[in-house]
C-alpha angles and dihedrals in degrees: 000000000000124000133181116213118213138111128253094214091053094056092044091054091049093055091049091048093066088071095074137030124260116259118243116237109244094224090058099039095094093051090050091050088049092053093243092118135027117247114269097262088059095046094051122079116258085257110029120190109262110214112199101220093174093071133090097022095309129114136210112267137206131253122259147053137081126270112216120196135162132231134183098225140037093235086066087089079102086084090077086068096036098050091036090054098188107159137160085251128006145184118268120208090275093056092252119140109240131171116270115159084013115074089213143329138209126217126197120192091330091283105078121058123185111192119200117201127210111264110239094017113147142195119250088266094053100257117135118263104222142147089280088075088058093047093050092052092048102043103025103036113017094041097035110103094209092055099032109026091174094050126235119353113274092248086069093053127076110200088338095309118125120218126259103247122208134180104212096178143329092295102025132079132165134206118198131185126180089233131039117278107205094176097059101086100033091053091052089050095049130113088247096036134197104249110208096175138055138194093264095186091058099042102043094080087062093049120093091216091061105028121084089187090062091042093051093046091052090049092048094043092233097116108118099181131049107254089219094057089053092046094052091046090055093043112068108128093175102043098056093206099123107079090190093059109099113231141192092215120112095250129039122211113236101183128091125218138291100048141122093217126051124190120199117186129199122286104240091203099049111146103225131090132180121237093269095057099259117142114240144262100061093201118079100202138027114198121193115192121193117225137159104282091229091061098046099090091052093046092047090050088049092058101262092128134048094199122014129179103135118091094008118123133186090257086067091059097092097047094044092049090052092056098047099096097043096045101035103237138115127236112214128191099227116208106243122226091215122100091239139003090233132002141178119234121198111206103238089191099046110154093234103093093207093053092041093057091046094048091048092058107096091208092062092050091048091050091051088054096046087051093061119095099214092174092055091049088049096050098044102039106021104034090241092294098113127090112242106225152115125287095262144118117307127249093252090064118095088227094058122123124181093228090061089062096052106034110126088340098116120096104250113155093176094057091042091055090047092054092046092050088047091058089051098246101154126200124243126218089278094054096251116125123235132232115242091263090055098257114136112260098252115159116204111203113195125207136192088241093234103106129057086189090067089048091050091050090051091053092056090046090049090063097054098040088053089060092058091046103265125122118212127201125180120215118194125203141150120293095248094050089041092060095038093055090052095049090048092054094244096119123082096192140356139191122219141131118310126252109336089221110038089165105066125161131196089276094057118109113251092221097103093050100061131037099256103133146000088282087087124061092220089062 
């Protein structure tokens, strides 16, 4: 079956947009007059993406201004790519995958993907964005043993098979597998996307295949640094920490590491416009200031940020609400995309054979869930504003079923005790049950040590688990040690955010929803 992915409203708007000229961005007007930049109609692709900003309760904006935000670590320069969300394909409001950087694409039987680029589209430095950028990545990066020792990323493999890659013309490429690849489009649309292209014109001077300087240094034995290490340092499309690397995102970082303030400026060649012909983004500069994560709520409340989401937690809600009137901001409860704000993950492959057998018994896991008083947690920690439910897909997902949200999620101490008795977990004199091998049933829940909120949740769960004969201990550590212990099978149970993607569609990889690899904390 062959399908062509596009959107009728986009093409209708594109047709209409030809009736008027595009509107020049005021911040770039001086450079255009000086001849340093082409006019806006020469900077845009022949068919830019028209974003109907007058839909869904929004309204068209105006050009200008600086967006200030805060982050707790320098590596958060990736926010330029996350918030910009320019992808080959992306999700619309209905969670359908639609073209974004691409003009269109054709999919045959889920295994052949023909990608059509926008003619005239350019990188942020003005160089043409073409099929050569895809060829360079596939042949010279993904399949170069020095740059990619493990070969192409796993999302480009179907049962170990790489695709057949073809350049059909300057703006068309095709990827073909012998079997369907359901992960290909969703991975390219993700927050941390699969980048299957690179700015070839920028990276070739760092590549041994194209650089006479590197080849001569190799021959003379004078090269002091591995060329692959330099290339990889220059080439990080997601991190946004190399200001010399051209981008297709709406903003382009201009600040070199190390720094505590990163300034990204508008990409003059960005491919989107609004319905009035104004090139996006509206905002001229995106400034990311690095601060102690513990101070970010206070700094945001004092007016140091225009828009802040990073490093704010629900336990900051009361403080921020109290400062709204005095400091002139609004505190919004943003709908998360995760399956749950907090979740427990029993490690089904823990090294301890006694615990492994028990955790794999679904009756035990159900008993643990029934012994959690979610209403108590909600009232004490979340002021009754949370939804008491399972860690599952959200109702906005087409895969959502109401029974997923409520299964074994009620507080029912009697049923929990019945299940534990049925398993044969007898109580000792102190009321604590025992494992089949005689050890006390003491669950150690490990945390990354980053959230007092998670610790508070565990304190409330500790009380109700004690009533059914289970002792709970929390063990904080650092994030890297936390994950390494889980993956090594040393952890019995951990606490973390819920499903990373609570809005799956039929095209979403099932990997996260079952313990199939170390990508899941319950593995």
